[in-house]
N, CA, C and O atoms as a Tripos MOL2 file, in Angstrom:
@<TRIPOS>MOLECULE
protein
  264   263    66     0     0
PROTEIN
NO_CHARGES

@<TRIPOS>ATOM
      1 N          52.4110   50.6960   82.5910 N.3       1 UNK1
      2 CA         53.8390   50.9430   82.6700 C.3       1 UNK1
      3 C          54.4450   50.7190   81.2860 C.2       1 UNK1
      4 O          54.1300   49.7420   80.6060 O.2       1 UNK1
      5 N          55.3010   51.6250   80.8890 N.am      2 UNK2
      6 CA         55.9780   51.5470   79.6010 C.3       2 UNK2
      7 C          57.4160   51.0730   79.7780 C.2       2 UNK2
      8 O          58.0150   51.2150   80.8430 O.2       2 UNK2
      9 N          57.9390   50.5140   78.7130 N.am      3 UNK3
     10 CA         59.3730   50.2820   78.6480 C.3       3 UNK3
     11 C          60.0040   51.6350   78.3660 C.2       3 UNK3
     12 O          59.4980   52.3880   77.5340 O.2       3 UNK3
     13 N          61.0800   51.9530   79.0310 N.am      4 UNK4
     14 CA         61.7570   53.2290   78.8050 C.3       4 UNK4
     15 C          63.1910   52.9640   78.3600 C.2       4 UNK4
     16 O          63.8120   51.9960   78.8000 O.2       4 UNK4
     17 N          63.7150   53.8190   77.4920 N.am      5 UNK5
     18 CA         65.1130   53.6740   77.1040 C.3       5 UNK5
     19 C          66.0210   53.8730   78.3210 C.2       5 UNK5
     20 O          65.6320   54.4990   79.3080 O.2       5 UNK5
     21 N          67.2110   53.3390   78.2320 N.am      6 UNK6
     22 CA         68.1870   53.5210   79.3150 C.3       6 UNK6
     23 C          68.4110   55.0060   79.5350 C.2       6 UNK6
     24 O          68.6080   55.7720   78.5910 O.2       6 UNK6
     25 N          68.3760   55.3940   80.7950 N.am      7 UNK7
     26 CA         68.5630   56.7920   81.1500 C.3       7 UNK7
     27 C          67.2730   57.5800   81.2460 C.2       7 UNK7
     28 O          67.2830   58.7210   81.7080 O.2       7 UNK7
     29 N          66.1530   56.9940   80.8170 N.am      8 UNK8
     30 CA         64.8640   57.6910   80.8620 C.3       8 UNK8
     31 C          63.9170   57.0850   81.8960 C.2       8 UNK8
     32 O          62.8490   57.6390   82.1560 O.2       8 UNK8
     33 N          64.2940   55.9710   82.4760 N.am      9 UNK9
     34 CA         63.4240   55.2940   83.4340 C.3       9 UNK9
     35 C          63.7600   55.6490   84.8660 C.2       9 UNK9
     36 O          64.3630   56.6880   85.1330 O.2       9 UNK9
     37 N          63.3720   54.7910   85.7770 N.am     10 UNK10
     38 CA         63.5400   55.0710   87.2030 C.3      10 UNK10
     39 C          64.7280   54.3500   87.8300 C.2      10 UNK10
     40 O          65.0970   54.6460   88.9670 O.2      10 UNK10
     41 N          65.3280   53.4140   87.1130 N.am     11 UNK11
     42 CA         66.4530   52.6770   87.6880 C.3      11 UNK11
     43 C          67.7320   53.5000   87.6420 C.2      11 UNK11
     44 O          67.9640   54.2350   86.6820 O.2      11 UNK11
     45 N          68.5690   53.3820   88.6790 N.am     12 UNK12
     46 CA         69.8480   54.1060   88.7060 C.3      12 UNK12
     47 C          70.8870   53.3750   87.8380 C.2      12 UNK12
     48 O          71.7400   52.6530   88.3540 O.2      12 UNK12
     49 N          70.8020   53.5700   86.5320 N.am     13 UNK13
     50 CA         71.6160   52.7880   85.6000 C.3      13 UNK13
     51 C          73.1110   52.9490   85.8280 C.2      13 UNK13
     52 O          73.8530   51.9730   85.7160 O.2      13 UNK13
     53 N          73.5690   54.1490   86.1450 N.am     14 UNK14
     54 CA         75.0060   54.3360   86.3700 C.3      14 UNK14
     55 C          75.4900   53.4450   87.5160 C.2      14 UNK14
     56 O          76.5380   52.8080   87.4070 O.2      14 UNK14
     57 N          74.7430   53.3990   88.5930 N.am     15 UNK15
     58 CA         75.1260   52.5750   89.7410 C.3      15 UNK15
     59 C          75.0270   51.0850   89.4130 C.2      15 UNK15
     60 O          75.8930   50.3040   89.8090 O.2      15 UNK15
     61 N          73.9870   50.6920   88.6980 N.am     16 UNK16
     62 CA         73.8310   49.2810   88.3320 C.3      16 UNK16
     63 C          74.9570   48.8200   87.4040 C.2      16 UNK16
     64 O          75.5030   47.7300   87.5800 O.2      16 UNK16
     65 N          75.2970   49.6390   86.4320 N.am     17 UNK17
     66 CA         76.3980   49.2740   85.5360 C.3      17 UNK17
     67 C          77.7270   49.2450   86.2820 C.2      17 UNK17
     68 O          78.5850   48.4170   85.9770 O.2      17 UNK17
     69 N          77.9090   50.1340   87.2510 N.am     18 UNK18
     70 CA         79.1470   50.1320   88.0380 C.3      18 UNK18
     71 C          79.2820   48.8420   88.8440 C.2      18 UNK18
     72 O          80.3900   48.3300   89.0050 O.2      18 UNK18
     73 N          78.1840   48.3170   89.3440 N.am     19 UNK19
     74 CA         78.2180   47.0270   90.0540 C.3      19 UNK19
     75 C          78.7430   45.9410   89.1280 C.2      19 UNK19
     76 O          79.5720   45.1240   89.5300 O.2      19 UNK19
     77 N          78.2600   45.9290   87.8810 N.am     20 UNK20
     78 CA         78.7370   44.9320   86.9130 C.3      20 UNK20
     79 C          80.2130   45.1220   86.6110 C.2      20 UNK20
     80 O          80.9580   44.1460   86.5210 O.2      20 UNK20
     81 N          80.6420   46.3670   86.4560 N.am     21 UNK21
     82 CA         82.0590   46.6510   86.1910 C.3      21 UNK21
     83 C          82.9150   46.1930   87.3690 C.2      21 UNK21
     84 O          83.9380   45.5370   87.1750 O.2      21 UNK21
     85 N          82.5030   46.5320   88.5790 N.am     22 UNK22
     86 CA         83.2560   46.1520   89.7800 C.3      22 UNK22
     87 C          83.3490   44.6370   89.9350 C.2      22 UNK22
     88 O          84.3140   44.1300   90.5070 O.2      22 UNK22
     89 N          82.3520   43.9120   89.4280 N.am     23 UNK23
     90 CA         82.3400   42.4460   89.5080 C.3      23 UNK23
     91 C          83.0580   41.8120   88.3110 C.2      23 UNK23
     92 O          83.0290   40.5920   88.1450 O.2      23 UNK23
     93 N          83.7010   42.6400   87.4770 N.am     24 UNK24
     94 CA         84.4060   42.1690   86.2780 C.3      24 UNK24
     95 C          83.4780   41.4250   85.3220 C.2      24 UNK24
     96 O          83.8970   40.4860   84.6440 O.2      24 UNK24
     97 N          82.2310   41.8450   85.2710 N.am     25 UNK25
     98 CA         81.2700   41.2530   84.3480 C.3      25 UNK25
     99 C          81.7620   41.4560   82.9220 C.2      25 UNK25
    100 O          82.1300   42.5660   82.5380 O.2      25 UNK25
    101 N          81.7670   40.3930   82.1480 N.am     26 UNK26
    102 CA         82.2770   40.4600   80.7760 C.3      26 UNK26
    103 C          81.2390   39.9280   79.7900 C.2      26 UNK26
    104 O          81.5890   39.3710   78.7490 O.2      26 UNK26
    105 N          79.9720   40.1020   80.1230 N.am     27 UNK27
    106 CA         78.9080   39.5930   79.2640 C.3      27 UNK27
    107 C          78.2300   40.7090   78.5020 C.2      27 UNK27
    108 O          78.7650   41.8080   78.3610 O.2      27 UNK27
    109 N          77.0620   40.4090   78.0240 N.am     28 UNK28
    110 CA         76.2790   41.3510   77.2400 C.3      28 UNK28
    111 C          75.2990   42.0990   78.1280 C.2      28 UNK28
    112 O          74.8620   41.5890   79.1600 O.2      28 UNK28
    113 N          74.9630   43.2990   77.7200 N.am     29 UNK29
    114 CA         73.8650   44.0520   78.3100 C.3      29 UNK29
    115 C          72.8280   44.1960   77.2030 C.2      29 UNK29
    116 O          73.1010   44.7980   76.1640 O.2      29 UNK29
    117 N          71.6530   43.6490   77.4240 N.am     30 UNK30
    118 CA         70.5820   43.7010   76.4220 C.3      30 UNK30
    119 C          69.6030   44.8120   76.7550 C.2      30 UNK30
    120 O          69.3400   45.1050   77.9210 O.2      30 UNK30
    121 N          69.0780   45.4120   75.7260 N.am     31 UNK31
    122 CA         68.0830   46.4630   75.8730 C.3      31 UNK31
    123 C          66.7750   45.9470   75.3020 C.2      31 UNK31
    124 O          66.7120   45.5270   74.1470 O.2      31 UNK31
    125 N          65.7390   45.9810   76.1140 N.am     32 UNK32
    126 CA         64.4280   45.5100   75.6670 C.3      32 UNK32
    127 C          63.6150   46.6920   75.1590 C.2      32 UNK32
    128 O          63.5910   47.7540   75.7800 O.2      32 UNK32
    129 N          62.9530   46.5000   74.0300 N.am     33 UNK33
    130 CA         62.1630   47.5640   73.4160 C.3      33 UNK33
    131 C          60.6830   47.2220   73.4470 C.2      33 UNK33
    132 O          60.3020   46.0530   73.3960 O.2      33 UNK33
    133 N          59.8630   48.2460   73.5300 N.am     34 UNK34
    134 CA         58.4140   48.0840   73.4740 C.3      34 UNK34
    135 C          57.9740   48.2880   72.0340 C.2      34 UNK34
    136 O          57.9730   49.4150   71.5380 O.2      34 UNK34
    137 N          57.6040   47.2170   71.3640 N.am     35 UNK35
    138 CA         57.1740   47.3000   69.9790 C.3      35 UNK35
    139 C          55.6690   47.2670   69.8140 C.2      35 UNK35
    140 O          55.1630   47.0570   68.7120 O.2      35 UNK35
    141 N          54.9590   47.4720   70.9010 N.am     36 UNK36
    142 CA         53.4950   47.4410   70.8300 C.3      36 UNK36
    143 C          52.9520   48.7630   70.2960 C.2      36 UNK36
    144 O          53.6680   49.7650   70.2980 O.2      36 UNK36
    145 N          51.7100   48.7850   69.8420 N.am     37 UNK37
    146 CA         51.1140   50.0400   69.3740 C.3      37 UNK37
    147 C          51.0320   51.1200   70.4590 C.2      37 UNK37
    148 O          50.9210   52.3040   70.1420 O.2      37 UNK37
    149 N          51.0860   50.7220   71.7290 N.am     38 UNK38
    150 CA         51.0160   51.6790   72.8340 C.3      38 UNK38
    151 C          52.3650   52.2770   73.1950 C.2      38 UNK38
    152 O          52.4360   53.1260   74.0830 O.2      38 UNK38
    153 N          53.4350   51.8610   72.5350 N.am     39 UNK39
    154 CA         54.7870   52.3270   72.8730 C.3      39 UNK39
    155 C          54.8500   53.8540   72.8180 C.2      39 UNK39
    156 O          54.2850   54.4630   71.9100 O.2      39 UNK39
    157 N          55.5320   54.4760   73.7830 N.am     40 UNK40
    158 CA         55.6050   55.9320   73.8140 C.3      40 UNK40
    159 C          56.4680   56.5280   72.7060 C.2      40 UNK40
    160 O          56.4140   57.7320   72.4550 O.2      40 UNK40
    161 N          57.2610   55.6930   72.0470 N.am     41 UNK41
    162 CA         58.1070   56.1440   70.9400 C.3      41 UNK41
    163 C          58.4090   54.9510   70.0520 C.2      41 UNK41
    164 O          58.2910   53.8130   70.5060 O.2      41 UNK41
    165 N          58.7900   55.1680   68.8120 N.am     42 UNK42
    166 CA         59.1240   54.0470   67.9270 C.3      42 UNK42
    167 C          60.3430   53.2780   68.4460 C.2      42 UNK42
    168 O          61.2340   53.8770   69.0490 O.2      42 UNK42
    169 N          60.3950   51.9640   68.2220 N.am     43 UNK43
    170 CA         61.5160   51.1610   68.7170 C.3      43 UNK43
    171 C          62.8790   51.6750   68.2720 C.2      43 UNK43
    172 O          63.8210   51.6630   69.0640 O.2      43 UNK43
    173 N          63.0110   52.1270   67.0240 N.am     44 UNK44
    174 CA         64.3090   52.6180   66.5470 C.3      44 UNK44
    175 C          64.7720   53.8330   67.3580 C.2      44 UNK44
    176 O          65.9490   53.9490   67.6980 O.2      44 UNK44
    177 N          63.8500   54.7190   67.6560 N.am     45 UNK45
    178 CA         64.1740   55.9000   68.4600 C.3      45 UNK45
    179 C          64.5730   55.4960   69.8750 C.2      45 UNK45
    180 O          65.5470   56.0170   70.4190 O.2      45 UNK45
    181 N          63.8270   54.5710   70.4730 N.am     46 UNK46
    182 CA         64.1490   54.0970   71.8210 C.3      46 UNK46
    183 C          65.5220   53.4290   71.8470 C.2      46 UNK46
    184 O          66.2900   53.6280   72.7880 O.2      46 UNK46
    185 N          65.8330   52.6420   70.8250 N.am     47 UNK47
    186 CA         67.1350   51.9760   70.7620 C.3      47 UNK47
    187 C          68.2600   52.9970   70.6460 C.2      47 UNK47
    188 O          69.3060   52.8360   71.2740 O.2      47 UNK47
    189 N          68.0570   54.0380   69.8580 N.am     48 UNK48
    190 CA         69.0790   55.0740   69.7080 C.3      48 UNK48
    191 C          69.3180   55.8030   71.0290 C.2      48 UNK48
    192 O          70.4600   56.1140   71.3670 O.2      48 UNK48
    193 N          68.2560   56.0730   71.7700 N.am     49 UNK49
    194 CA         68.3860   56.7280   73.0760 C.3      49 UNK49
    195 C          69.1730   55.8360   74.0290 C.2      49 UNK49
    196 O          70.0790   56.3050   74.7180 O.2      49 UNK49
    197 N          68.8270   54.5460   74.0700 N.am     50 UNK50
    198 CA         69.5270   53.6100   74.9610 C.3      50 UNK50
    199 C          70.9940   53.4790   74.5700 C.2      50 UNK50
    200 O          71.8680   53.4640   75.4360 O.2      50 UNK50
    201 N          71.2670   53.3860   73.2830 N.am     51 UNK51
    202 CA         72.6600   53.2520   72.8180 C.3      51 UNK51
    203 C          73.4710   54.4880   73.2140 C.2      51 UNK51
    204 O          74.6000   54.3680   73.6890 O.2      51 UNK51
    205 N          72.9000   55.6510   73.0200 N.am     52 UNK52
    206 CA         73.5950   56.8870   73.3710 C.3      52 UNK52
    207 C          73.8820   56.9260   74.8780 C.2      52 UNK52
    208 O          74.9830   57.2850   75.2980 O.2      52 UNK52
    209 N          72.8930   56.5590   75.6760 N.am     53 UNK53
    210 CA         73.0680   56.5770   77.1330 C.3      53 UNK53
    211 C          74.1330   55.5780   77.5720 C.2      53 UNK53
    212 O          74.9680   55.8940   78.4200 O.2      53 UNK53
    213 N          74.1110   54.3660   76.9980 N.am     54 UNK54
    214 CA         75.1390   53.3800   77.3490 C.3      54 UNK54
    215 C          76.5250   53.8730   76.9670 C.2      54 UNK54
    216 O          77.4810   53.6790   77.7180 O.2      54 UNK54
    217 N          76.6420   54.5070   75.8100 N.am     55 UNK55
    218 CA         77.9230   55.0630   75.3950 C.3      55 UNK55
    219 C          78.4200   56.1210   76.3630 C.2      55 UNK55
    220 O          79.6090   56.1690   76.6790 O.2      55 UNK55
    221 N          77.5110   56.9750   76.8370 N.am     56 UNK56
    222 CA         77.8810   58.0080   77.7960 C.3      56 UNK56
    223 C          78.2760   57.4060   79.1470 C.2      56 UNK56
    224 O          79.2140   57.8770   79.7900 O.2      56 UNK56
    225 N          77.5640   56.3750   79.5680 N.am     57 UNK57
    226 CA         77.8350   55.7640   80.8720 C.3      57 UNK57
    227 C          79.0780   54.8830   80.8700 C.2      57 UNK57
    228 O          79.8180   54.8470   81.8530 O.2      57 UNK57
    229 N          79.3060   54.1800   79.7770 N.am     58 UNK58
    230 CA         80.3840   53.1880   79.7450 C.3      58 UNK58
    231 C          81.6200   53.6300   78.9700 C.2      58 UNK58
    232 O          82.6820   53.0250   79.1120 O.2      58 UNK58
    233 N          81.5020   54.6520   78.1720 N.am     59 UNK59
    234 CA         82.6560   55.1640   77.4290 C.3      59 UNK59
    235 C          83.3370   54.0950   76.5770 C.2      59 UNK59
    236 O          82.6870   53.4040   75.7930 O.2      59 UNK59
    237 N          84.6350   53.9700   76.7390 N.am     60 UNK60
    238 CA         85.4380   53.0520   75.9330 C.3      60 UNK60
    239 C          85.2300   51.5780   76.3010 C.2      60 UNK60
    240 O          85.7510   50.6930   75.6220 O.2      60 UNK60
    241 N          84.4820   51.3130   77.3570 N.am     61 UNK61
    242 CA         84.2270   49.9190   77.7370 C.3      61 UNK61
    243 C          83.1780   49.2690   76.8440 C.2      61 UNK61
    244 O          82.9430   48.0650   76.9420 O.2      61 UNK61
    245 N          82.5430   50.0540   75.9710 N.am     62 UNK62
    246 CA         81.5060   49.5350   75.0940 C.3      62 UNK62
    247 C          82.1430   48.9500   73.8380 C.2      62 UNK62
    248 O          83.0080   49.5740   73.2220 O.2      62 UNK62
    249 N          81.7130   47.7550   73.4650 N.am     63 UNK63
    250 CA         82.1390   47.1470   72.2160 C.3      63 UNK63
    251 C          80.8650   46.9000   71.3880 C.2      63 UNK63
    252 O          80.2220   45.8590   71.5220 O.2      63 UNK63
    253 N          80.5170   47.8590   70.5420 N.am     64 UNK64
    254 CA         79.2820   47.7640   69.7770 C.3      64 UNK64
    255 C          79.4090   46.6940   68.7080 C.2      64 UNK64
    256 O          80.4500   46.5460   68.0690 O.2      64 UNK64
    257 N          78.3400   45.9600   68.5310 N.am     65 UNK65
    258 CA         78.2520   44.9780   67.4500 C.3      65 UNK65
    259 C          77.0600   45.3570   66.5920 C.2      65 UNK65
    260 O          75.9540   45.5510   67.0980 O.2      65 UNK65
    261 N          77.2850   45.4570   65.3230 N.am     66 UNK66
    262 CA         76.1850   45.8210   64.4050 C.3      66 UNK66
    263 C          75.5630   44.6000   63.8120 C.2      66 UNK66
    264 O          74.6270   44.7060   63.0210 O.2      66 UNK66
@<TRIPOS>BOND
     1     1     2 1
     2     2     3 1
     3     3     4 2
     4     3     5 am
     5     5     6 1
     6     6     7 1
     7     7     8 2
     8     7     9 am
     9     9    10 1
    10    10    11 1
    11    11    12 2
    12    11    13 am
    13    13    14 1
    14    14    15 1
    15    15    16 2
    16    15    17 am
    17    17    18 1
    18    18    19 1
    19    19    20 2
    20    19    21 am
    21    21    22 1
    22    22    23 1
    23    23    24 2
    24    23    25 am
    25    25    26 1
    26    26    27 1
    27    27    28 2
    28    27    29 am
    29    29    30 1
    30    30    31 1
    31    31    32 2
    32    31    33 am
    33    33    34 1
    34    34    35 1
    35    35    36 2
    36    35    37 am
    37    37    38 1
    38    38    39 1
    39    39    40 2
    40    39    41 am
    41    41    42 1
    42    42    43 1
    43    43    44 2
    44    43    45 am
    45    45    46 1
    46    46    47 1
    47    47    48 2
    48    47    49 am
    49    49    50 1
    50    50    51 1
    51    51    52 2
    52    51    53 am
    53    53    54 1
    54    54    55 1
    55    55    56 2
    56    55    57 am
    57    57    58 1
    58    58    59 1
    59    59    60 2
    60    59    61 am
    61    61    62 1
    62    62    63 1
    63    63    64 2
    64    63    65 am
    65    65    66 1
    66    66    67 1
    67    67    68 2
    68    67    69 am
    69    69    70 1
    70    70    71 1
    71    71    72 2
    72    71    73 am
    73    73    74 1
    74    74    75 1
    75    75    76 2
    76    75    77 am
    77    77    78 1
    78    78    79 1
    79    79    80 2
    80    79    81 am
    81    81    82 1
    82    82    83 1
    83    83    84 2
    84    83    85 am
    85    85    86 1
    86    86    87 1
    87    87    88 2
    88    87    89 am
    89    89    90 1
    90    90    91 1
    91    91    92 2
    92    91    93 am
    93    93    94 1
    94    94    95 1
    95    95    96 2
    96    95    97 am
    97    97    98 1
    98    98    99 1
    99    99   100 2
   100    99   101 am
   101   101   102 1
   102   102   103 1
   103   103   104 2
   104   103   105 am
   105   105   106 1
   106   106   107 1
   107   107   108 2
   108   107   109 am
   109   109   110 1
   110   110   111 1
   111   111   112 2
   112   111   113 am
   113   113   114 1
   114   114   115 1
   115   115   116 2
   116   115   117 am
   117   117   118 1
   118   118   119 1
   119   119   120 2
   120   119   121 am
   121   121   122 1
   122   122   123 1
   123   123   124 2
   124   123   125 am
   125   125   126 1
   126   126   127 1
   127   127   128 2
   128   127   129 am
   129   129   130 1
   130   130   131 1
   131   131   132 2
   132   131   133 am
   133   133   134 1
   134   134   135 1
   135   135   136 2
   136   135   137 am
   137   137   138 1
   138   138   139 1
   139   139   140 2
   140   139   141 am
   141   141   142 1
   142   142   143 1
   143   143   144 2
   144   143   145 am
   145   145   146 1
   146   146   147 1
   147   147   148 2
   148   147   149 am
   149   149   150 1
   150   150   151 1
   151   151   152 2
   152   151   153 am
   153   153   154 1
   154   154   155 1
   155   155   156 2
   156   155   157 am
   157   157   158 1
   158   158   159 1
   159   159   160 2
   160   159   161 am
   161   161   162 1
   162   162   163 1
   163   163   164 2
   164   163   165 am
   165   165   166 1
   166   166   167 1
   167   167   168 2
   168   167   169 am
   169   169   170 1
   170   170   171 1
   171   171   172 2
   172   171   173 am
   173   173   174 1
   174   174   175 1
   175   175   176 2
   176   175   177 am
   177   177   178 1
   178   178   179 1
   179   179   180 2
   180   179   181 am
   181   181   182 1
   182   182   183 1
   183   183   184 2
   184   183   185 am
   185   185   186 1
   186   186   187 1
   187   187   188 2
   188   187   189 am
   189   189   190 1
   190   190   191 1
   191   191   192 2
   192   191   193 am
   193   193   194 1
   194   194   195 1
   195   195   196 2
   196   195   197 am
   197   197   198 1
   198   198   199 1
   199   199   200 2
   200   199   201 am
   201   201   202 1
   202   202   203 1
   203   203   204 2
   204   203   205 am
   205   205   206 1
   206   206   207 1
   207   207   208 2
   208   207   209 am
   209   209   210 1
   210   210   211 1
   211   211   212 2
   212   211   213 am
   213   213   214 1
   214   214   215 1
   215   215   216 2
   216   215   217 am
   217   217   218 1
   218   218   219 1
   219   219   220 2
   220   219   221 am
   221   221   222 1
   222   222   223 1
   223   223   224 2
   224   223   225 am
   225   225   226 1
   226   226   227 1
   227   227   228 2
   228   227   229 am
   229   229   230 1
   230   230   231 1
   231   231   232 2
   232   231   233 am
   233   233   234 1
   234   234   235 1
   235   235   236 2
   236   235   237 am
   237   237   238 1
   238   238   239 1
   239   239   240 2
   240   239   241 am
   241   241   242 1
   242   242   243 1
   243   243   244 2
   244   243   245 am
   245   245   246 1
   246   246   247 1
   247   247   248 2
   248   247   249 am
   249   249   250 1
   250   250   251 1
   251   251   252 2
   252   251   253 am
   253   253   254 1
   254   254   255 1
   255   255   256 2
   256   255   257 am
   257   257   258 1
   258   258   259 1
   259   259   260 2
   260   259   261 am
   261   261   262 1
   262   262   263 1
   263   263   264 2
@<TRIPOS>SUBSTRUCTURE
     1 UNK1         2 RESIDUE 1 A UNK
     2 UNK2         6 RESIDUE 1 A UNK
     3 UNK3        10 RESIDUE 1 A UNK
     4 UNK4        14 RESIDUE 1 A UNK
     5 UNK5        18 RESIDUE 1 A UNK
     6 UNK6        22 RESIDUE 1 A UNK
     7 UNK7        26 RESIDUE 1 A UNK
     8 UNK8        30 RESIDUE 1 A UNK
     9 UNK9        34 RESIDUE 1 A UNK
    10 UNK10       38 RESIDUE 1 A UNK
    11 UNK11       42 RESIDUE 1 A UNK
    12 UNK12       46 RESIDUE 1 A UNK
    13 UNK13       50 RESIDUE 1 A UNK
    14 UNK14       54 RESIDUE 1 A UNK
    15 UNK15       58 RESIDUE 1 A UNK
    16 UNK16       62 RESIDUE 1 A UNK
    17 UNK17       66 RESIDUE 1 A UNK
    18 UNK18       70 RESIDUE 1 A UNK
    19 UNK19       74 RESIDUE 1 A UNK
    20 UNK20       78 RESIDUE 1 A UNK
    21 UNK21       82 RESIDUE 1 A UNK
    22 UNK22       86 RESIDUE 1 A UNK
    23 UNK23       90 RESIDUE 1 A UNK
    24 UNK24       94 RESIDUE 1 A UNK
    25 UNK25       98 RESIDUE 1 A UNK
    26 UNK26      102 RESIDUE 1 A UNK
    27 UNK27      106 RESIDUE 1 A UNK
    28 UNK28      110 RESIDUE 1 A UNK
    29 UNK29      114 RESIDUE 1 A UNK
    30 UNK30      118 RESIDUE 1 A UNK
    31 UNK31      122 RESIDUE 1 A UNK
    32 UNK32      126 RESIDUE 1 A UNK
    33 UNK33      130 RESIDUE 1 A UNK
    34 UNK34      134 RESIDUE 1 A UNK
    35 UNK35      138 RESIDUE 1 A UNK
    36 UNK36      142 RESIDUE 1 A UNK
    37 UNK37      146 RESIDUE 1 A UNK
    38 UNK38      150 RESIDUE 1 A UNK
    39 UNK39      154 RESIDUE 1 A UNK
    40 UNK40      158 RESIDUE 1 A UNK
    41 UNK41      162 RESIDUE 1 A UNK
    42 UNK42      166 RESIDUE 1 A UNK
    43 UNK43      170 RESIDUE 1 A UNK
    44 UNK44      174 RESIDUE 1 A UNK
    45 UNK45      178 RESIDUE 1 A UNK
    46 UNK46      182 RESIDUE 1 A UNK
    47 UNK47      186 RESIDUE 1 A UNK
    48 UNK48      190 RESIDUE 1 A UNK
    49 UNK49      194 RESIDUE 1 A UNK
    50 UNK50      198 RESIDUE 1 A UNK
    51 UNK51      202 RESIDUE 1 A UNK
    52 UNK52      206 RESIDUE 1 A UNK
    53 UNK53      210 RESIDUE 1 A UNK
    54 UNK54      214 RESIDUE 1 A UNK
    55 UNK55      218 RESIDUE 1 A UNK
    56 UNK56      222 RESIDUE 1 A UNK
    57 UNK57      226 RESIDUE 1 A UNK
    58 UNK58      230 RESIDUE 1 A UNK
    59 UNK59      234 RESIDUE 1 A UNK
    60 UNK60      238 RESIDUE 1 A UNK
    61 UNK61      242 RESIDUE 1 A UNK
    62 UNK62      246 RESIDUE 1 A UNK
    63 UNK63      250 RESIDUE 1 A UNK
    64 UNK64      254 RESIDUE 1 A UNK
    65 UNK65      258 RESIDUE 1 A UNK
    66 UNK66      262 RESIDUE 1 A UNK
C-alpha cells in the first residue's frame, strides 16, 4: 500500500473535511508523504498534489503557512 496525495486515494476527503468544518474544527490538517525509494512519486510532487486538492476542497478556509 502506498501513501497517496489528497484526492488520489480511497478516502472520501470532501466528506471528511466537511465533518471537521461542521464541528468547527480550528486545528491543522497534516499531509503525510512517502519518502521511501518505493514511493510512486517524489515527495515534492505529492505535496503539490495534496496542496492543490486541499485548496480546491476548502477554498478560502485555507490559511497556508510557508
